[in-house]
N, C-alpha and C positions, 0 to 999 in steps of 0.2 A: 312213088308218091302221087296220090290222086289229086285232081284239081280241087276237090273239096277241102282236103287237108291243107293244101297250099293256101287257099283263100282264108282258111281259119287262122293260120299262122300270121298272114299279112293283116288280118283284122285285129289280132292281138297286138301287133306292132302299132297299128294306127290308133288303137285304144290305149296306148302307152302302158302296155303290160308286157314288158320285155322278158321278164322271168318266165311267164307262162309260155310265151312264144318260143323261147330258147329251149324249154323243156320238151315242147312238142317236136322241135327239130331234132333233139337228141334222141327221142324215142323213135322217130322215123329212121334216123341214122343207125341206131342199134338194130332195128329190124332188118335193114339192108345188109348190115354186117353179118347178122346171124344167118342170113340166106346165102352168105358168100358173095354177095353183090358189092364188092368193095369199091369198084369204079363208080357205081351208082352212088354209094355213100360218100365217096370223095367229091364227086360233082355237086351233090346236095350240100355238103359242108362249104364248098367254094361259093355256090350261089347265095347261101344265106349269110356267109361272111360279108359279102358285098351289100346285101340288104340291110343287115344290122349296122354296117359301117355308115350307110347312108342316113341312118337315124342317129348317128353319132354315138352308137353303142360299141365303142372300139374294143373294150376288153372282151366282150362276148364275141365280136368279130374275130379277134385274135385267137380265141379258144376254138372257134370253128376252123381257123387256119390250121391249128394243131390237129384237129380231128381229121382234116383233109390229108395231112401227112401220115397220120396213123393208119388211115384207110389204105393209102398207097403201100405202106409197110406190110399190111395184112395181105394185100394183093400179091406182093412178092413172096411172102412167106408161105402162102397157101398153094404156090406153084400154079397159080391161075395165069391166064394169058395177060401180058402186060404190054399190050399194043404191039410194037414191032419187035419185042424181045420175048422169046419163049422160055418159060422157066421149067419145062419138063426135062426128062433125062436125055433127050436127043440134042439138047444145046450143049455146045462145046464149052460154054462159059460156066464158071462156078456161080453158085447162088449169090455170093458176095459181089462178084463182078457184074452179074446181071442186075442186081438191086442198084448198084452204083450207076450203071448205064441208064437204068429207068429214071432215077432221080436226076441225072444230068441232062435228060432230054429237054429240048427247048419248050415243049408243051408244059412240062412241070415247072420249069423256071418261070415261064410266062404267068402261070397261075399264082405262083408264090409272089412274084413281083406285083401282080394286080392286087392281091390282098394286102401286101405291105403298103402300096401306094394309097389304098383306101383308108389306111390309118395314118393320119398326118403326124409329124413330129410332136413329141410330148403327149401324145394321145393315150398310149398304153405301152408299158414296158413288156407286156406279155407277147407282143408281136414278134419279138426277137426269138422267142422259144421255139416257134415252128420252123423258122429259117435256119436256126442253129441245128435243129434236129435233121433238117433236110441235108445240110452240109455233111453231117456225120454219116448219113445214109449213102452219100456219094463217094465215100472212101472205099478204095479197093487196092489190091496189090498193084494194079496198073496206074492208079491215081491215088497214091498214099496220103496226099494232103487234101483230097476232096476236090469237087468240081470248081474250077476257077469262076465260072459263071455264077454259081451260088455264093461263092465267097464275095464276089463283086456286089451282089444284091445285099448281103449282110453288111458289108463294109460301107456301102452307100447309105444304108438305113442308119447305122451307127453314126456316121458322119453328120447326117441331118439332125441327129439328136445331140451333137456336140460331144459324143462319147469317143474321143479321138484315139485313146489307147486301144479300145475294142475295135474301132475301125481299122486301125493299123494291123491288128492281128489277122484280119481277113484280106485287106487290100494287098498285102505283101505276096499273096498267092495269085494275083491277077495279071501281073506283068504290065499293068496300065500305068505308064509314067505320068500322064496327065492327072489321073485320079490321085496319085501319090503326091503330086505337086499341090493339088487342091487341099489335100489333107494337111500338108505342111503349112500352107498359107493360113488355113483356118485355125490350126493349132497355135501357130506363132502369134496370132492376134489375141489369143486367150491365156497363153501360159505366162509364167514369171519371166521378167526380162533376162534374168540370169540363166534361163534355160533355153532361150531362143536359138542360140548358136549351136546347141547340142542336138536339136531335133533332127536335122538332116544326117548328122553323123550316126545317131542311133538307128535311123532307118536304113542307112547304107550298111551298117554292121549286121543288121538283121538279114538284109538281102544277101549279103556275102556269106553269111553263115548258112544260108539255104543254097549256096552255090549259084545264085542268080546274078552273075557278074554283069551280064548285059544290061539288065534293068538298073542295077546300081550305077553303072557307067552313064547311062542315059540320064538318070535322075540327077547326078551331080553336075553334069554338063548343062542341063537345062535349068537347074535351081538358081545358079548364080553366075555372074561374070567372073570367070577365073582369071581374066587378064586385067582386072581392076587393080588400082594402086594398092589397095589393102583388101585382103581376104581373111576372114576370121580363121584362126588356127584350127578349130574343129573341122571346118570345111576344107582347109588345106590338107589335113590328115586324111579326110574322107577321099579326096581326089587321089592323093598319092597312094593310099591303100588300094584303091580300085586299080590303079596302074600296076601296082606290084602283083595283084592277083591276075590281071590280064596277061602279064608277061611271065608270071610265076618266078618272080625274082625274089628269092628268099633273103639274099644278102641285103638288097635294097629295103625289104620289109623290116628286117631287124634294125637297120639304120634309122628308119623313120619312126619305128616304135620307141627307140631310145630318145630321139630328138623331140618327140611330142609326148614325153612322159607326163608333163603337167596337165596336158589335155586329158589323157587317159585316167588320171587320178581323180578326175571330177565325178566319175561314176564307177563304182565297183563292178557294175555289170559289163563294162567295156572289156575287162580282162577275160570274162567268161566267153563273150562273143568272139574275141580274138583267138582264144584257144581252139574254138570250133573252126574258125576261118583258116587257121594255120594247118589244120588237118584236111579240110575238104577242098580248099582252094590252092594251098601251097604245098601240100604233101609233106609237111614237116613231121607229122606223126610217124609216117613211114620211114623218113630219114632217121629219126631218133631210134626207131625199132631196129633199123638196119645197123646203126652205129653200135647199139647195145649188144648186137650179136657178134661183133668182131672180136 
């Protein structure tokens, strides 16, 4: 991109002609992509995302964020050099693994975070589209859930928008107990009173269904005083369930599952989570299979 064209775009912005300015950026971006200069195109989209965000043109800035991610995708697909990762046949990594490693790199995460930060809460829902796409690109056989760092960016962004359910979908992959506690605190302040005591149990069930016993254990212990005179029954069950999974005590698990039947009836989804936990944490599916074969 020449200095003259750069000045023309900035002039359009100063003259409050954002549409014309954005079309000029897209034209230059397309030219760079057509030449196979995908990294140049990505850098261009990144730079102008910040410039448009400075003018409070957040939807356009988010659109440029998506263009940045798409240019990175094209760089990977075209087998071009992607920085420290080589996409040619000499690489031992698969294309999928190389793409995931590229999107998980700190430089890409930093640029995504910068564009997200330039678009404040409630400014544009479109800003989530490019970070979600980056997360999908970071998935590989080695990291089947996607890069934890990108999940953290997405989760924090949703949390700042008070989109607590969507924030949880990402933050459970981070292993960051403090972030999960912040999510629970914010969510608890906004949800119905009848739901407050179920929030931590739901989160623990999700973590255990992912076989992340360590994070579930730390979360329960830091969330509340378990030695208090009264502990809410859902929190009691969450703690005892974690203990059962830590020690793989199937008999104890069956006991508490029966004892806390009233708690588990409060949400039909609890039974679905427990079925997964029984298989991945307690090995009960294998036991049932073995028993059926006798």
